[in-house]
N, C-alpha and C positions, 0 to 999 in steps of 0.2 A: 707655554714655557718648553716644553718638550722638545719642542722641534724646532724654536726661536722663529716662528715665521707662522701668517695667517693661515689658515687653514677651513675649509667649509666643515661645520660639523654637521656628523653624522651618528645618531644613538648607536648605542652596540647593539639595543633589540629595540626593533621600529616601534615609534611614538610613545616609547617611555624613557625618560632620564632621569637614571642615578645619580644624583650628586651631594657632596658631602664640603664642608667648610671648616676648617680651623675654628674654634669656636676660643673663647674666653676662659681664662683662668681665672676664678672666680675668689678670690682673697681679699679681692674689694673695689669699687666702684667703678666702670669701663669710661673711660676716657673719650672724647670724640675721637682721638686717633683708632681707637680700639672698636669705634659703632661705625665709623666711616666706611669698615670692612663691610657691613652687612647693606647698608645702601646699597654698595657696587653686587652684592649677592642678590638680595630683591630686584633692580634692574634685568640681571641675568635671569632670573626665574622668568618673571613678568615677561622678557623677550623672548624665553623660549615657550613658553601658552600661549603669547600672544600670534605664536608659529605653529600653533596647534599641538606640541608635544607635551604629556603629560610627565609632569617631574615628582618624583620621592627625593624629597630633602634632607639631609643631617645637619643638624652645627652640633656640634658637641661640645659638654663643658667640663673642661678638666676641673677635679676636685681633689688631686694630690699630682705628686711626682712631676712638677715644672719646675726645674729650677732655673735661681736666676742668671745662668748662662746662656740658657736655650740649647745648652747640652748635655754635658753629666758630671759638670761640676758646681759648687757651690750651693746656696741655701735654699730649699723647696721654697717656692713661691705660697703656698697655703700655709707653712709654718710659720712663717715669715707674716702674714694676714693675723695667726694664730697671738703674737706675741704684741701685736700693734694692738690688739683689740684688750690683752690683757687674760687670755684666755690659755687654761694649762694644754698639752700637747696630748690630745686625746681623739682618739677617729671620730668619736660620737658630735666631738667640738668641731674637728676640722667639717665633718659633713655639714652641721647645723649652720660653721660660717657660708659653706659653698651655697646651702639653698639660699639665706639671707641675701648674698650676694647675685645669687643667680636670678633669685625672683626680679629684684631691681634691673638686672641686664635685660627680662623679657619686658617690662614696664618700658626702659629707657628706648628700646628697638621699635616697641611697639607706637612709643610718642612720635616714630620717626618715618611713622607709614610703612612699616615693614611689614609683609606677610609672615601670619604665622600656624596659622591654622593649615593641618597638617603636616606643619612641618616638626619632625622627631628632634629633640632636644634630648640627647644622653648622657646623663653623668657617668664619667669613670669610672667611679668607686660601682656602678653599678654593675660591669661589667670586669670584676677582675678576673672569675672564672675564666673567661674567656679569653683574658690576656696571657694567665698559667698557658692553659692549653696549648696556647698558638707557642708562647717558646719552649713548650715540650717539645713541638714538631720540631722547630728550627732545633733545638738539642741532640733528637734522633736524629736529624737530617746533617749533622757535622759544622753546622753553620755557630754555635753558640760552645764557649768556653769559661771557667770559672774564676774568677780572683779572689781574693782576701775581701771585697769589698761589692760582690755582685757578680752576676751572670753577663758575659759581653758577644754583642754579635762580631764577629770578624769577619771585616768588610774584603780581606782579600780571599777570601771564599767565593767571594760573588763579582763575576768578571762586569764588568762596564758601572761597577758603582761611582756614583757622583755621575749621573748623564743627566741629571735637570740642569739646567742651569749652563750647560755645557762645563760641568767641572770634572775630573779626571781622579781615576786613586790616588795618581801620585798629588796632585794638588792636596786630597782630601788629607794624605799623609804626613805633611808639612802642619797642618792642627797644630795649635799647642795643647799640650795635654800635661794635667799634675800627674796624673794616674804611672807608675814606673811597671806597674804591671800588664799593662794592656802590650796587645802583640803588637797592635799596628796606634798610631797615634788617634787615628780616624776610626777607631772602634767605639761602638756605642753600648751603652746598659742595657739589658734587657728584663733586670730584676735588679734593685739595689739592696742588701743587707742594712735593719735597722732593728736592735735589738730591743729598741724603747718601744718602737711607735710601727704599726704598721700590720700588712694581714702575713697568714701563715701559709707557706707554700712547702713543696718537697726540699727545696733548695735555703730554706730558713725564713725568717719572719724578717718581711720589708716592702718593698714596693715596687708595681711593672715600673722599668722605665717611661719615659716621656711617651716617648716615640711609637712603642708597643701599642699604648691605649690606641689613637686612632686606626692603626690597622687592625687591631680585632673589632672595634666597634663597625667598622667598614663593612667587614666579612662578616662579622654576623648580622646588619642591620640591614645591607645592600648587596654585600654578595664579594665574590671575590676578585670580577674585577667593575669598575665600575667608569662610568662617562666620564665627568667632569671633579675633579676635587680644584679647590681654591683657598687662596690663603695671603699673609702679608708678603713682603719680598725678602722677608727677614729670613725665613721658613727655607728659603731653596734651598743655602746650600747642605745644611744640616738636616733638618727635623725633615722636610719631605723626601731628600735622597734617604735618607734610611728608611723611612716610609716603604718609599719603593723596594730597596733590598730585601727587607725584613717580609714585606708582601709576597715577593716575586718567589723570593730562596723558600718559603713556606707553603706557597701552594702552586708554583710552578706555572703560575697562571700570566703568559707578557702578552701586552702590558696590563697591570695593577691597575692604572688609570690612563684612559685615551688623550683626555686635555686636561692642561696642568693651567690654570691661570691665577696671576698674582698681581693683587695692589699694591700701588706704589705708597708710600710714607705719607701720611698728613702731617704738616710742620707749622710751627708757628713761628719768626722772629725766624726763617731758614735753617730751624733745628728740628729733630724729630719729637714728636712729643713724647715724650717719657714720663711716667711718674717717680722712678727713683731719682733724676732731674729738677725734681718739681715744677717740669715745665707741660703742665697739666689746663685742661677747660675740658669743665662736663657739660652735658647736657641739661642739666638741673641748674648752673650760673648762668647758660643762654637763657633759660628760659626767667629767672631771675632778673636779669637785664632786658626784659621784656619784648623777647622773639620769641614766634612762635618756631618750636624746632619743625615743622617744615620748611623755615625758613634756612635752617643749615643743609636739609635734603637739597634745596635747589641749590644753595650755593656748591656742592658735592659734584650735583650734576652738570656745573657749568668746567669743569674740568674730567680731563678723559683718566679709564682709573689707573691707566699705568703711567702717569703723569704726578708727580708731586705737586702736591698743593700747600701752599701756604695760606694757613690760617689767620686772620684778624678780624676784629670788632668791627672796623673798620668796611671792611669787603664783607661780613655779614650785613653793614647793616645797607650797601650797595644791594643786595640780593636782597633784602624786605621789601626797598624800595620797586624793586624788578617785580616781584611776586605780587605784592600787592596789587600794581598796577595790571598784571597779567587777570590776575584774580576778578576785580573792577572790571578790565575788557568783559571778561566772559557773563558778567553778572549783568553787564548790560543788553547781551542779546534777546535775554526774554527766555520763556521757559519752551518754548516750541524747537523740535531738533529738526533739523533737516538730512539731508543727505552728507555724507562724508564727500568731500574730494577727493575723484582719483588720483589725482596729480600730485597734492600734499601727501597723500597716504602713502603712493610710492616715494616720493622724496622722504619722508619719515623714516620709510621701511630701510630704505639704503643706507640712511644713517646710522639706526641703531642696530642694521646687521652688519653693518662694517666694524665688527669686534666693540660691541658697543658704545658707538659714540656721540657721548649725550649731549656735549657742549652744539654740533652737528644737529642734531635731534630738536632740539631745542630753538636752533637758528629758523629751524623748519615751522615753528610755530608761532614763532615772533612775524617772518615772513605773511605767514597764512593770515593773521591778526591784521596786518597792514593792507590786505590784498582788497582793494575797494569792488573786485569784479567778482567777488565771491560774498553771498549774503549770509545778512549775522546768524541764520539759522544754520545755516549749512557750516560757516564756521561753528559756531557751539557742537 
């Protein structure tokens, strides 16, 4: 996304890939739109490992500070989750709620055959001291200022703000803001005051801003510069540009992330899946209707990650039939493994290495299945 073009992947450090994925805000169960992101990142991880690289992977879990607007206004999603479950607004309740739905998230991604071994799943609340330390650095370097409701990052002090997605500082200046105390409409919260609930800091009780969570966890766990950062396309204009600005301003290391990859939205009836709109499907509902969760994974692989995909149970039925047919064919090959056909391996590699072209990679598999010149054991 940063360059706007296909690039050859070259890790910063030979044979090691440091990769971070924006994970869920665990105020409730994750719908299939959320889960589709991690099928994409799993394919990315498997492709890198298939190419002989070692991957150090982090999927964060946000358990406070993510506002409903994805910016700095609105209700905290975790506070909203507490209300929904009739729980009083306390930090212990917030953390208990987060771990409840965090565990359900882990169970759901395992059902989709997403690799979790060696993956680090940090909860944002476990890294508050690191977030405070990062804000202090930004304050000392002159990038931060105080308002009645929090500490903000001044984007006018960071040349090139908005470089991700081809945005510019002027375009971000036009963002609508209801906060008259901000110097620029695009300025974002590093710390939000909250007299009733929150963590202690030298600025007062409150919460770190949503954006600073990711930067602090990345720097602490993976380092000041990483190879790959992923997220949904909705993260490009605000969240990820803010991550770049505060991270590069704090460390002086450019680029903060070498390669940014963003997944297009999964849709239902042509509309973005959104819990707030009641337009959702959960993996549990897919299972209740008699579908194996891997049918949903197969459905996703039939579309490129940068292409918006429309989900329906009719389309899922088609994926079910195709997957069952493929499994049946595979079982018919017996138990003896032959040798991998070089021609088909090269075809497969050229597809998956071309920006993770999973639809073409699946087409190669079906081409192999139908090729009568390849023995069943070699096909296996």
